[in-house]
C-alpha positions as CSV (number, residue, x, y, z in Angstrom):
1,M,8.9,4.4,-4.6
2,K,12.3,6.3,-4.2
3,K,11.9,9.7,-2.8
4,R,13.7,12.9,-4.4
5,V,14.5,15.6,-2.1
6,L,15.4,19.2,-3.1
7,F,17.6,21.1,-0.5
8,Y,18.8,18.3,2.0
9,L,22.0,16.5,2.2
10,P,20.5,12.9,2.1
11,I,20.9,10.6,5.0
12,L,20.6,7.1,5.0
13,L,19.2,4.5,7.5
14,V,22.0,2.7,9.0
15,T,24.1,4.4,11.8
16,V,27.8,4.1,11.2
17,L,30.7,4.6,13.9
18,L,32.3,8.2,13.6
19,A,35.6,6.4,13.2
20,S,34.5,5.5,9.6
21,C,33.7,9.4,8.9
22,K,36.7,11.4,7.1
23,V,36.7,14.6,9.1
24,S,38.0,17.4,7.0
25,Q,41.6,18.6,8.0
26,N,43.1,21.7,8.9
27,V,40.0,23.2,10.2
28,S,39.8,25.0,13.6
29,E,37.3,23.2,15.6
30,K,34.5,25.0,16.9
31,T,32.9,24.5,20.3
32,I,29.2,25.0,21.2
33,V,28.3,25.8,24.6
34,L,24.6,25.2,25.4
35,K,23.1,26.3,28.7
36,N,19.6,25.2,29.9
37,S,18.4,28.2,31.8
38,S,15.4,26.2,33.3
39,S,15.2,24.0,36.3
40,L,13.3,21.5,33.9
41,A,14.8,18.4,32.4
42,L,14.3,18.7,28.6
43,S,14.1,15.7,26.3
44,Q,14.9,16.2,22.5
45,K,15.2,19.9,22.5
46,A,15.4,21.5,19.3
47,I,18.3,23.7,18.5
48,S,18.9,25.9,15.4
49,I,22.2,27.7,14.8
50,K,22.3,30.0,12.1
51,R,25.4,29.7,9.7
52,E,26.7,33.1,10.2
53,N,27.1,32.4,13.8
54,I,29.4,29.5,12.9
55,G,31.4,31.4,10.3
56,E,32.0,30.5,6.6
57,S,35.6,29.7,7.1
58,N,35.0,27.1,9.7
59,V,32.6,25.2,7.4
60,K,34.7,22.4,5.5
61,G,32.9,19.3,4.3
62,G,29.3,18.6,3.7
63,F,28.0,17.0,6.9
64,P,28.2,18.1,10.6
65,I,29.5,16.1,13.4
66,L,28.6,16.9,16.8
67,L,30.6,15.4,19.8
68,S,29.4,15.8,23.4
69,K,31.8,13.8,25.7
70,K,31.9,10.4,24.1
71,D,28.4,10.7,22.2
72,T,27.7,11.7,18.7
73,I,24.6,13.9,18.2
74,P,22.7,13.4,15.2
75,A,22.6,16.9,13.2
76,Q,21.7,18.3,9.7
77,T,22.1,21.3,7.6
78,N,19.0,22.9,6.3
79,D,18.6,25.3,3.2
80,L,15.5,27.5,4.6
81,N,15.9,30.3,1.9
82,G,16.3,28.0,-1.2
83,D,19.4,29.5,-2.5
84,G,21.4,26.3,-2.7
85,K,23.6,27.0,0.4
86,W,22.6,25.8,3.7
87,D,21.9,28.3,6.4
88,E,20.7,26.3,9.5
89,L,22.3,23.8,11.7
90,F,19.6,21.8,13.3
91,F,19.8,19.3,16.0
92,T,18.0,17.9,19.3
93,T,19.7,17.0,22.5
94,D,18.7,16.3,26.0
95,F,19.3,18.5,29.2
96,S,19.2,17.9,32.8
97,P,18.0,20.9,34.8
98,N,20.3,23.8,34.5
99,E,22.8,21.9,32.6
100,E,25.4,23.2,30.7
101,K,26.6,21.0,27.4
102,I,29.8,21.3,25.6
103,I,29.6,20.1,22.0
104,Q,32.6,20.0,19.5
105,L,31.5,20.7,16.0
106,K,33.6,19.0,13.1
107,W,32.9,18.6,9.4
108,S,33.0,15.3,7.3
109,D,33.3,14.7,3.7
110,I,31.4,11.5,4.3
111,D,27.8,11.0,5.0
112,P,27.6,9.8,8.7
113,K,24.2,8.0,8.0
114,F,22.3,8.8,11.2
115,T,19.1,6.9,11.7
116,I,16.3,8.6,10.0
117,K,13.7,9.7,12.4
118,T,11.7,12.4,10.3
119,S,10.4,12.2,6.9
120,A,8.5,14.4,4.5
121,R,6.7,12.8,1.4
122,F,4.8,14.2,-1.7
123,G,3.6,12.1,-4.7
124,K,1.7,13.6,-7.7
125,R,0.5,12.5,-11.1
126,E,-0.1,14.6,-14.1
127,G,-3.3,13.0,-15.4
128,K,-6.1,10.5,-14.0
129,D,-4.5,7.5,-15.7
130,L,-1.1,8.3,-15.3
131,P,1.1,6.7,-12.3
132,V,2.1,8.8,-9.2
133,H,5.8,9.8,-9.0
134,P,7.5,11.4,-6.3
135,D,8.3,15.2,-6.3
136,T,9.3,18.0,-4.1
137,Q,7.2,20.9,-5.3
138,E,4.2,21.8,-6.5
139,V,2.1,24.8,-7.9
140,L,-1.7,24.9,-7.9
141,M,-3.9,27.3,-9.6
142,A,-7.4,28.3,-8.6
143,N,-8.9,26.0,-11.1
144,Q,-7.0,23.1,-10.3
145,V,-8.6,21.6,-7.3
146,L,-10.1,18.1,-7.0
147,K,-13.8,18.6,-8.2
148,K,-12.5,20.8,-11.2
149,L,-10.1,18.2,-12.2
150,G,-12.3,15.1,-11.7
151,Y,-9.7,13.2,-9.9
152,Q,-7.3,13.2,-7.1
153,K,-3.9,14.5,-8.2
154,Y,-1.8,13.6,-5.0
155,Q,-0.6,10.8,-3.1
156,T,-2.6,10.8,0.3
157,D,-4.3,14.0,-1.0
158,G,-1.1,16.0,-0.5
159,P,2.1,16.1,1.4
160,T,2.6,13.9,4.5
161,W,5.3,14.4,7.4
162,E,6.2,12.3,10.3
163,N,8.6,11.5,13.0
164,D,9.0,8.5,15.3
165,K,5.9,9.2,17.1
166,V,3.1,10.3,15.0
167,G,2.4,11.4,11.2
168,F,0.4,14.2,9.5
169,R,-1.0,15.0,5.8
170,H,-1.9,18.4,4.4
171,Y,-4.9,18.3,2.0
172,L,-3.1,20.3,-0.9
173,D,-6.1,19.8,-3.2
174,G,-7.7,23.0,-2.1
175,R,-9.0,22.2,1.4
176,N,-5.9,23.0,3.2
177,S,-6.8,20.7,6.1
178,K,-4.4,18.9,8.4
179,D,-4.9,15.1,9.1
180,V,-3.4,12.7,11.6
181,F,-1.8,9.3,11.0
182,G,-1.4,7.2,14.2
183,K,1.7,5.3,14.4
184,K,2.0,2.0,16.4
185,L,5.7,1.6,15.6
186,P,8.7,4.1,15.7
187,G,10.1,3.5,12.1
188,I,9.3,5.6,9.0
189,T,6.2,4.4,7.1
190,P,6.4,2.9,3.7
191,E,6.8,5.0,0.6
192,N,3.6,3.5,-1.2
193,V,1.3,4.7,1.4
194,G,-1.8,5.8,-0.7
195,I,-0.9,4.2,-4.0
196,N,-1.1,0.7,-5.2
197,S,1.2,-1.6,-7.1
198,K,0.5,0.3,-10.4
199,G,1.2,3.7,-8.9
200,A,-2.5,4.8,-8.8
201,V,-3.8,6.8,-6.1
202,E,-5.7,4.4,-3.8
203,D,-7.1,5.1,-0.4
204,T,-5.1,2.3,1.6
205,Y,-4.4,4.3,4.8
206,H,-7.6,4.0,6.4
207,V,-6.9,0.2,6.8
208,M,-5.2,-0.9,10.0
209,Y,-1.6,-2.0,9.1
210,D,1.5,-2.9,11.5
211,W,2.6,0.6,11.4
212,R,-0.5,2.7,11.5
213,R,-3.4,4.2,9.7
214,D,-5.4,7.4,9.0
215,I,-7.3,7.8,12.6
216,F,-8.5,11.4,12.6
217,P,-11.9,12.2,10.9
218,V,-11.6,16.0,9.5
219,G,-15.0,16.5,7.7
220,N,-15.3,20.2,6.8
221,S,-13.0,21.4,9.4
222,V,-9.6,22.2,8.9
223,G,-8.2,19.4,11.0
224,L,-5.7,19.7,13.6
225,G,-3.6,22.9,13.1
226,G,-5.3,24.4,10.3
227,Y,-6.3,27.8,10.4
228,A,-8.5,30.9,9.1
229,L,-9.1,34.4,9.7
230,L,-12.0,35.9,11.6
231,I,-13.0,39.3,10.0
232,V,-15.9,41.3,11.2
233,N,-17.4,38.2,12.9
234,K,-17.4,36.2,9.6
235,I,-14.9,32.9,9.7
236,N,-13.0,32.7,6.5
237,R,-11.5,29.5,5.6
238,L,-8.0,29.4,3.5
239,G,-9.3,27.3,0.8
240,I,-12.4,25.5,0.0
241,L,-14.4,22.4,0.5
242,G,-14.2,19.3,-1.5
243,N,-17.0,20.0,-3.6
244,D,-16.2,23.5,-4.7
245,T,-14.8,23.9,-8.2
246,I,-13.1,27.2,-7.6
247,N,-10.3,27.9,-5.0
248,N,-10.3,31.1,-3.3
249,V,-6.4,31.2,-3.4
250,E,-5.3,32.1,-6.8
251,K,-2.1,30.3,-6.7
252,T,-0.8,27.8,-4.1
253,T,3.1,26.9,-4.0
254,F,4.2,24.0,-1.9
255,K,7.7,22.7,-1.7
256,I,9.7,20.1,0.8
257,V,12.5,22.6,2.2
258,A,14.3,20.0,4.0
259,E,14.2,16.3,5.0
260,G,16.6,14.6,7.2
261,P,17.2,12.4,10.2
262,V,16.2,15.0,12.8
263,N,14.3,17.7,10.9
264,S,11.7,17.8,8.0
265,V,10.5,21.4,6.8
266,L,7.5,22.0,4.4
267,S,6.6,25.3,2.9
268,Y,3.3,26.8,1.4
269,H,2.6,30.1,0.0
270,Y,-0.7,31.4,-0.7
271,Q,-1.0,34.1,-3.3
272,N,-4.1,36.3,-3.5
273,W,-6.3,34.6,-1.0
274,K,-9.9,36.1,-1.2
275,A,-11.5,36.7,2.1
276,S,-14.2,39.0,3.0
277,G,-13.2,41.3,0.1
278,N,-9.7,41.6,0.9
279,L,-6.4,39.8,-0.8
280,Y,-4.0,38.3,1.4
281,Q,-0.6,37.0,0.7
282,V,0.1,33.8,3.1
283,Q,3.4,32.0,4.1
284,E,3.4,28.8,6.0
285,T,6.2,26.5,7.3
286,T,5.6,23.4,9.0
287,S,8.3,21.7,11.0
288,I,8.9,18.4,12.7
289,W,11.5,16.9,15.0
290,P,11.9,13.4,16.9
291,G,10.4,13.0,20.2
292,M,7.5,14.9,20.0
293,Y,3.7,13.9,19.3
294,G,3.2,17.0,17.2
295,F,4.6,19.4,15.0
296,K,5.3,23.4,14.6
297,N,3.5,25.5,12.4
298,T,4.4,29.2,11.6
299,V,2.2,31.5,9.5
300,S,2.7,35.1,8.4
301,I,0.0,37.3,6.5
302,D,0.6,40.0,4.4
303,G,-2.5,42.3,3.9
304,I,-3.6,42.6,7.4
305,K,-5.8,45.8,7.9
306,G,-6.2,45.6,11.6
307,K,-9.7,44.3,11.7
308,E,-8.4,40.5,11.5
309,T,-8.3,37.8,14.2
310,F,-6.1,34.8,13.4
311,L,-8.0,31.4,14.2
312,A,-5.8,28.4,15.0
313,A,-8.1,25.3,14.8
314,I,-8.4,21.9,16.5
315,S,-11.4,19.7,15.0
316,N,-13.7,18.7,17.8
317,L,-15.4,15.9,15.4
318,N,-16.6,12.9,17.8
319,N,-15.6,14.9,21.1
320,K,-18.0,14.7,23.8
321,N,-15.8,16.0,26.6
322,P,-15.3,19.6,27.7
323,L,-12.5,21.4,26.2
324,Q,-9.5,21.9,28.6
325,V,-7.8,25.5,28.5
326,I,-4.6,25.5,30.6
327,E,-1.9,27.9,30.6
328,A,1.6,26.4,30.7
329,G,5.0,28.3,30.3
330,D,4.6,30.8,27.3
331,W,1.7,28.7,25.6
332,I,-2.1,28.6,26.3
333,C,-3.1,24.8,25.7
334,L,-6.5,23.7,24.1
335,I,-6.8,20.0,25.0
336,Q,-9.4,17.5,24.2
337,H,-9.3,13.8,24.9
338,D,-12.1,11.3,23.9
339,Y,-12.7,8.6,21.3
340,L,-11.9,11.2,18.6
341,T,-11.1,8.8,15.8
342,Y,-13.3,7.5,13.0
343,E,-16.4,5.9,14.5
344,R,-15.3,6.8,17.9
345,Q,-13.1,3.5,17.8
346,W,-10.1,4.6,19.7
347,I,-9.1,7.2,22.2
348,L,-7.2,10.2,20.9
349,G,-5.7,13.0,22.5
350,T,-5.4,16.1,20.4
351,A,-4.1,19.9,21.3
352,I,-2.9,23.1,20.0
353,L,-0.4,25.2,21.8
354,V,-0.6,28.9,21.0
355,P,1.3,31.8,22.2
356,A,-0.1,33.1,25.4
357,N,0.9,36.7,24.7
358,I,-1.6,36.9,21.8
359,Y,-4.2,34.8,22.8
360,Q,-7.7,36.2,23.1
361,G,-10.0,33.3,23.9
362,Y,-11.5,30.9,21.6
363,I,-14.8,30.3,19.8
364,E,-16.7,27.4,18.4
365,A,-17.3,27.0,14.6
366,P,-20.8,26.4,13.4
367,K,-22.2,23.0,12.5
368,T,-22.6,24.3,8.7
369,G,-20.8,26.4,6.3
370,Q,-17.3,26.6,4.8
371,L,-15.6,25.6,8.2
372,T,-17.3,23.7,10.7
373,D,-16.8,21.3,13.8
374,S,-14.0,23.2,15.4
375,Y,-12.7,24.9,18.5
376,L,-10.7,28.1,17.0
377,A,-8.2,29.7,19.1
378,K,-8.4,33.6,18.5
379,L,-5.0,35.2,18.3
380,K,-3.9,38.8,17.6
381,V,-2.5,39.2,14.1
382,D,-0.1,41.9,12.8
383,N,0.7,42.3,9.2
384,K,3.7,40.2,8.0
385,K,4.5,39.0,11.7
386,E,5.1,35.2,12.2
387,I,2.8,33.5,14.5
388,S,4.1,30.1,15.5
389,Y,2.0,27.4,17.4
390,Y,2.0,23.6,17.8
391,A,-0.7,20.7,17.0
392,I,-0.4,17.7,19.2
393,A,-1.9,14.2,18.8
394,A,-1.3,11.1,20.8
395,W,-3.2,7.9,20.2
396,E,-4.0,5.1,22.6
397,L,-2.2,2.5,20.4
398,S,1.1,4.6,20.2
399,A,4.3,3.0,21.1
400,D,4.4,5.0,24.4
401,K,1.5,3.9,26.5
402,G,-0.6,5.8,28.5
403,F,-2.5,8.2,26.3
404,N,-5.7,6.2,26.8
405,D,-5.8,8.3,30.3
406,S,-7.1,11.9,30.0
407,A,-4.9,13.2,32.9
408,F,-1.9,11.3,31.3
409,F,-2.4,13.2,28.1
410,T,-2.9,16.6,29.7
411,N,0.1,16.2,31.7
412,Y,2.0,15.3,28.7
413,V,0.8,18.3,26.8
414,T,1.7,20.7,29.5
415,N,4.8,19.5,30.4
416,L,5.5,19.7,26.6
417,A,4.5,23.2,26.8
418,K,6.7,24.0,29.5
419,Q,9.7,22.4,27.8
420,L,9.2,24.4,24.8
421,S,9.1,27.4,26.9
422,A,12.5,26.8,28.2
423,K,15.3,28.8,26.7
424,I,18.7,27.5,25.7
425,K,21.5,29.9,25.7
426,V,23.8,29.4,22.7
427,E,27.6,30.4,22.5
428,I,30.2,29.5,19.7
429,K,33.7,29.6,20.6
């Protein structure tokens, strides 16, 4: 099944030599100076540079070429606001402690075809007997949820996103839970995951393949990285359970914002979310890049009255070990490590990294109700102010070995938190 993507300059799988790219002529070359201000070695540190900082006159050609010494750094441009013009240059790169890296920015008229290390996928059908087709966006009204329709409309219950380490999916059918796909191989998974040869929705992802499978039970939680609001001691779920026929969100709008070799971005807007008698407008953005066993989630809520607390969730289904709460860098890490997979078959480590400056402790969700079986990190929330956090999952069968050991996973999470805290000074010349 061939993907169609809205706002990304498409990149293919095969890497070609820079010499084959036709770099635009008569363009003054820009120099990007990056300074690692920390004493940490940083692996695949994400760098975002806004278009206005580069300068309109220096953008000639559709594809960025970044040169560091003799290396070419894979990069892409993203149109984050959907106006048809890219507004962000995105790439990842490694740093030694306190390293200053000088990068030459050029532009090519030819796709450099960097190796694909991230992907976003969304398939849907317009009727029970119609085949799934790839798409990049969706509008879901309150009465269009799974139970009301009588069939599952979406491939894998909603969009998926992945990098070279791990994959995730979002239950767009009203539940708004986030699930984990364990990956045994670093390559991008097949396009037909969750559909059969006739294009019908089919649960094939709970079967082990060479590449991976769905490994994480979600139940009535909101999974790994889902969220809710605590209002006057009541936990308010964004969305519903699978057996509910009417959503508590009037209108859900989803789209794939960007998909490329080093970054994929998904956007969700929830209009008129009814919670404890109030109406909220919610914007959520999910971003993933290579090298990290996780993704970044950013949420802002319009309608906050001052009595709400944001709850970032980590499902504790099958967990029998104590929750670890560790501060590392700018983050509070909530970490669990156990046989967290279906039927407790494999060891899985999961974690959420939440901002330390707004952290207010955690609570455990009840065993019954609209949101269950979760640890919920309490975060201070202000009206229209973004909250960014990370969701992490590492499986014992992952390509990188060692995640069967609790101490190894804890060290991975806390080291990642410190790396995410490290600041990179960016100068454009």
